C-alpha positions as CSV (number, residue, x, y, z in Angstrom):
1,M,-22.5,12.1,8.4
2,R,-20.4,10.4,11.1
3,A,-16.7,10.2,10.7
4,I,-13.5,9.5,12.7
5,L,-11.9,12.8,13.6
6,V,-8.7,13.8,15.3
7,E,-8.6,15.4,18.7
8,E,-6.0,18.3,18.3
9,K,-4.8,18.2,21.9
10,D,-3.5,14.6,22.0
11,Q,-4.0,13.3,18.4
12,S,-6.5,10.7,19.7
13,L,-9.4,9.6,17.4
14,Y,-13.1,10.0,18.1
15,I,-16.3,9.6,16.1
16,G,-18.0,12.9,15.4
17,D,-20.1,14.8,12.8
18,F,-18.7,16.1,9.5
19,E,-20.2,17.5,6.4
20,K,-21.4,14.8,3.9
21,P,-19.5,15.1,0.6
22,T,-21.1,16.2,-2.6
23,I,-20.4,14.8,-6.0
24,G,-19.6,16.2,-9.4
25,P,-20.9,15.0,-12.8
26,N,-18.1,12.4,-13.1
27,E,-18.2,11.2,-9.5
28,M,-20.0,8.7,-7.4
29,L,-21.1,8.9,-3.7
30,V,-20.3,5.7,-1.9
31,K,-21.6,4.5,1.4
32,V,-18.5,3.2,3.1
33,K,-18.6,-0.3,4.6
34,A,-14.9,-0.7,5.5
35,T,-11.6,1.2,5.4
36,A,-8.0,0.2,6.1
37,L,-5.1,1.7,8.0
38,N,-1.9,3.0,6.4
39,R,1.2,4.4,8.0
40,A,0.3,7.7,6.3
41,D,-2.7,7.9,8.7
42,L,-0.3,7.7,11.7
43,L,1.7,10.6,10.3
44,Q,-1.3,12.7,9.2
45,K,-3.0,12.6,12.6
46,R,0.2,14.1,14.0
47,G,0.3,16.9,11.4
48,L,3.3,15.4,9.6
49,Y,1.6,14.3,6.3
50,P,-1.1,16.8,5.3
51,P,-3.6,15.8,2.6
52,P,-3.2,17.1,-0.9
53,L,-4.8,20.5,-1.7
54,G,-8.6,20.0,-2.0
55,A,-8.7,16.6,-0.5
56,S,-10.7,15.6,2.5
57,P,-9.0,16.3,5.9
58,I,-10.4,13.0,7.2
59,L,-8.0,10.1,7.5
60,G,-8.3,7.1,5.2
61,L,-6.6,6.4,1.9
62,E,-8.9,3.6,0.7
63,M,-12.3,2.1,1.3
64,S,-14.9,-0.3,0.1
65,G,-18.7,0.2,0.0
66,I,-21.9,0.5,-2.0
67,V,-22.6,3.1,-4.7
68,E,-25.3,5.5,-3.3
69,E,-25.5,8.2,-6.0
70,L,-24.2,8.7,-9.5
71,G,-23.1,12.0,-11.1
72,A,-24.9,13.0,-14.3
73,K,-22.1,11.9,-16.6
74,V,-21.2,8.6,-14.9
75,T,-21.8,5.5,-17.1
76,G,-21.1,1.8,-16.4
77,W,-22.1,2.0,-12.7
78,K,-25.4,1.7,-11.0
79,K,-26.8,2.4,-7.5
80,G,-26.1,-0.6,-5.3
81,D,-22.9,-1.7,-7.0
82,R,-20.1,-2.9,-4.7
83,V,-16.9,-0.8,-5.2
84,C,-13.5,-0.2,-3.6
85,A,-11.1,2.6,-4.4
86,L,-8.0,4.5,-3.6
87,L,-8.6,7.9,-2.0
88,P,-6.6,11.1,-1.3
89,G,-8.3,11.1,2.1
90,G,-11.8,10.6,3.6
91,G,-12.0,6.9,4.1
92,Y,-12.7,7.0,7.9
93,A,-16.3,8.2,7.3
94,E,-19.8,7.0,6.4
95,Y,-19.7,8.5,2.9
96,V,-17.0,9.4,0.4
97,S,-17.1,10.8,-3.1
98,I,-14.8,9.2,-5.8
99,P,-14.2,9.8,-9.5
100,A,-16.1,7.0,-11.2
101,D,-13.0,5.9,-13.2
102,M,-11.1,5.2,-10.0
103,G,-13.7,2.7,-8.8
104,M,-12.8,-1.0,-8.8
105,R,-15.6,-3.6,-8.8
106,I,-15.4,-5.9,-5.9
107,P,-15.4,-9.6,-7.0
108,E,-18.3,-11.3,-5.4
109,Q,-16.0,-13.8,-3.7
110,L,-14.6,-11.0,-1.5
111,S,-16.1,-9.3,1.6
112,F,-16.1,-5.6,2.1
113,E,-13.3,-6.0,4.7
114,Q,-11.1,-7.9,2.2
115,A,-11.9,-5.4,-0.6
116,A,-10.9,-2.4,1.7
117,A,-7.5,-4.0,2.0
118,I,-6.7,-3.9,-1.7
119,P,-6.5,-0.4,-3.2
120,E,-3.6,1.4,-1.4
121,V,-1.2,-1.5,-1.0
122,F,-1.7,-3.3,-4.3
123,L,-1.7,0.0,-6.3
124,T,1.5,1.1,-4.5
125,A,3.1,-2.2,-5.2
126,Y,1.9,-2.3,-8.9
127,L,3.1,1.3,-9.5
128,N,6.6,0.7,-8.0
129,M,7.3,-2.7,-9.4
130,F,5.9,-2.4,-12.9
131,W,5.5,1.2,-13.8
132,L,8.7,2.5,-12.2
133,G,10.7,-0.7,-11.5
134,D,10.0,-2.4,-14.8
135,L,10.2,-5.8,-13.1
136,Q,10.4,-8.6,-15.7
137,P,9.8,-12.4,-15.5
138,G,12.9,-14.1,-14.2
139,Q,14.4,-11.0,-12.5
140,T,15.0,-10.9,-8.8
141,I,13.4,-8.4,-6.4
142,L,14.2,-7.7,-2.8
143,I,11.1,-6.6,-0.8
144,H,11.7,-5.1,2.6
145,A,9.0,-5.3,5.2
146,G,7.7,-8.3,3.4
147,A,4.8,-9.0,5.8
148,S,3.5,-5.4,5.6
149,G,0.4,-4.6,3.6
150,V,2.5,-3.4,0.6
151,G,5.0,-6.3,1.1
152,T,2.3,-9.0,1.0
153,A,0.8,-7.4,-2.1
154,A,4.2,-7.1,-3.8
155,I,5.1,-10.7,-3.2
156,Q,1.9,-11.9,-4.9
157,L,2.3,-9.5,-7.9
158,A,5.9,-10.6,-8.4
159,K,4.9,-14.2,-8.2
160,E,2.3,-13.7,-10.8
161,I,4.8,-12.6,-13.4
162,G,7.4,-15.2,-12.5
163,A,10.0,-13.1,-10.7
164,K,12.4,-14.4,-8.0
165,I,11.4,-13.0,-4.6
166,I,13.6,-12.2,-1.6
167,V,12.0,-10.5,1.5
168,T,13.1,-9.3,4.9
169,A,10.9,-9.7,7.9
170,G,11.6,-9.6,11.7
171,T,9.8,-12.6,13.1
172,P,9.5,-16.3,12.2
173,E,5.7,-15.9,11.8
174,K,6.1,-13.0,9.4
175,R,8.8,-14.8,7.4
176,E,6.6,-17.9,7.2
177,L,3.7,-15.8,5.9
178,C,5.9,-14.3,3.2
179,L,7.1,-17.8,2.1
180,S,3.5,-19.1,2.0
181,L,2.6,-16.2,-0.4
182,G,5.3,-17.1,-2.8
183,A,8.6,-15.6,-1.6
184,D,11.6,-17.7,-2.4
185,Y,13.8,-16.5,0.4
186,A,12.9,-14.8,3.7
187,I,15.7,-13.0,5.6
188,D,15.7,-12.1,9.3
189,Y,16.9,-8.5,9.2
190,K,17.6,-8.6,12.9
191,A,20.2,-11.3,12.5
192,G,23.0,-9.1,10.9
193,P,23.5,-7.4,7.6
194,F,21.0,-8.6,5.0
195,S,23.3,-7.9,2.0
196,Q,25.4,-11.0,2.6
197,K,22.3,-13.2,2.7
198,V,21.1,-11.5,-0.6
199,E,24.5,-12.3,-2.1
200,D,24.2,-15.9,-1.1
201,A,20.6,-16.2,-2.4
202,T,21.6,-14.8,-5.8
203,D,24.9,-16.6,-6.2
204,G,26.7,-13.3,-5.9
205,Q,24.8,-11.5,-8.6
206,G,22.6,-9.2,-6.4
207,V,19.0,-8.2,-7.2
208,H,17.5,-6.2,-10.1
209,L,15.0,-4.2,-7.9
210,I,14.6,-3.2,-4.3
211,L,11.4,-1.9,-2.7
212,D,12.5,-0.1,0.4
213,F,10.3,1.4,3.2
214,I,13.2,1.9,5.6
215,G,15.4,4.6,4.0
216,A,18.6,5.9,5.6
217,S,19.5,2.9,7.9
218,Y,19.3,0.5,4.9
219,W,21.2,2.7,2.4
220,E,24.6,1.0,2.4
221,E,23.2,-2.6,2.5
222,N,20.8,-1.8,-0.3
223,I,23.5,-0.5,-2.6
224,R,25.6,-3.6,-1.9
225,S,22.6,-5.8,-2.7
226,L,21.9,-4.4,-6.1
227,Q,23.4,-5.8,-9.3
228,F,24.5,-3.8,-12.3
229,D,21.7,-1.6,-13.7
230,G,19.7,-2.2,-10.5
231,K,17.0,0.1,-9.2
232,L,16.3,1.1,-5.7
233,I,12.8,2.5,-5.2
234,I,12.4,4.3,-1.9
235,I,8.8,4.2,-0.7
236,G,9.3,5.2,3.0
237,T,11.8,6.5,5.5
238,M,10.9,4.5,8.7
239,G,14.6,4.1,9.4
240,G,15.5,7.8,8.7
241,A,15.4,10.3,5.9
242,K,19.0,11.5,5.9
243,V,22.1,9.5,4.8
244,K,25.3,10.9,6.3
245,E,27.6,9.9,3.5
246,V,26.8,8.8,-0.1
247,D,29.5,7.3,-2.2
248,L,28.4,8.4,-5.7
249,G,31.2,6.2,-7.2
250,K,29.2,3.1,-6.2
251,L,26.2,4.4,-8.0
252,L,28.2,5.1,-11.1
253,S,30.2,1.9,-11.1
254,K,27.0,-0.2,-10.9
255,R,24.9,2.1,-13.0
256,I,22.3,2.2,-10.2
257,Q,19.0,4.1,-10.4
258,I,17.5,5.6,-7.3
259,I,13.8,6.5,-7.5
260,G,11.8,8.3,-4.8
261,T,8.1,7.7,-5.1
262,A,4.7,8.5,-3.5
263,L,1.3,7.4,-4.6
264,R,-0.8,10.0,-2.8
265,T,0.6,12.9,-4.7
266,Q,0.2,11.4,-8.2
267,T,-2.1,13.3,-10.4
268,P,-5.8,12.2,-10.6
269,E,-5.2,11.2,-14.3
270,K,-2.2,9.0,-13.3
271,K,-4.2,7.4,-10.5
272,S,-7.1,6.7,-12.8
273,Q,-4.8,5.1,-15.4
274,L,-3.0,3.1,-12.6
275,T,-6.4,1.9,-11.4
276,Q,-7.4,0.8,-14.8
277,D,-4.1,-1.0,-15.5
278,F,-4.2,-2.8,-12.2
279,S,-7.9,-3.8,-12.5
280,S,-7.2,-5.4,-15.9
281,F,-4.2,-7.3,-14.4
282,A,-5.6,-8.3,-11.1
283,L,-9.3,-8.3,-10.5
284,D,-9.9,-11.7,-12.1
285,K,-7.0,-13.1,-10.1
286,F,-8.8,-12.0,-6.9
287,A,-12.0,-13.6,-8.2
288,S,-10.1,-16.9,-8.9
289,G,-8.2,-16.9,-5.6
290,D,-4.8,-16.7,-7.2
291,M,-4.2,-13.5,-5.3
292,Q,-5.8,-12.4,-2.0
293,P,-5.7,-9.3,0.2
294,I,-4.0,-10.3,3.5
295,L,-5.8,-9.2,6.6
296,D,-4.1,-9.0,9.9
297,S,-7.1,-8.0,11.9
298,T,-10.5,-6.3,11.6
299,W,-11.8,-3.7,14.1
300,D,-15.0,-1.8,14.7
301,W,-14.4,1.9,13.9
302,K,-15.1,2.9,17.5
303,D,-11.9,1.0,18.3
304,A,-9.8,3.0,15.9
305,N,-7.3,4.2,18.6
306,Q,-6.6,0.6,19.5
307,A,-6.2,-0.3,15.8
308,H,-3.7,2.5,15.4
309,A,-1.7,1.4,18.4
310,H,-1.6,-2.1,16.9
311,M,0.1,-0.7,13.8
312,E,2.3,1.7,15.8
313,Q,3.7,-1.3,17.7
314,N,4.5,-3.0,14.4
315,R,2.5,-6.0,15.4
316,N,0.5,-6.5,12.1
317,A,1.2,-8.9,9.3
318,G,-0.9,-7.7,6.4
319,K,-3.6,-5.1,6.6
320,I,-5.5,-3.7,9.5
321,V,-9.2,-3.0,8.6
322,L,-11.9,-0.9,10.2
323,R,-15.6,-1.7,9.8
324,V,-17.5,1.5,9.3
325,N,-20.7,1.3,11.3
326,P,-23.1,4.3,11.3
């Protein structure tokens, strides 16, 4: 099959030949129509985020496509069904194999490009907000990088359960997008400390939950922004991984919980359960239009280098999608 591969000398991307995956009795072979970019792809191509043991070395943590073959024990699916799924790797390719119970049926209202923008960001947001963060109706959440793929997914999920939503975003256009999706407040993180604005928006109470992609550079402001029994869920470290000083007294006095998380390294069983829970909660909402994957741009897979540069420059609002053309 054809796949997007990484040139070792300069980490550039090119389309080359790779062995077509085989399937086990509980798996499906999918002909990929579209995949989507994630920041993990930028790290992996530089050798900084290796795939889990046994996973495909090809980039790509999600895809949409058409079922091509079924394993002997697969039920409930048929050849020709439209499917999207989370992957441990392999999405930048013509074909991918997936466990059948990790497939999500694509609502007929959605294109393959839209469907490819769902799995990674919506499952990440669902995992961290509901499984780990236990966000409840009426509680307040602070979502950093609100216009990112995970951010736009988290806003919509939080809105669906009736939470109060505060986001940070760096441009007027990105903040307007967040507000249009249901955020109650959008903070310009470039205009000084965000914790004061969070305090103002919550009448001095702080937030119950923070989804943070930034890490070290936001540590102090995050702790100030949490209320008693608040939870800080660290999803990424774009602003650094090492905090120079940590005042444990602040964590104790506020009874704060700090949770580190990653979706890619979850067990297959947990990923399957997460997929089932999310599908039950959300697929009918995509069909009705109450929720939608937010696409920044769509590129042909031969332009993958330009698409990666677009993400590296932090120019995207929503997901960047690649059409996979054999």
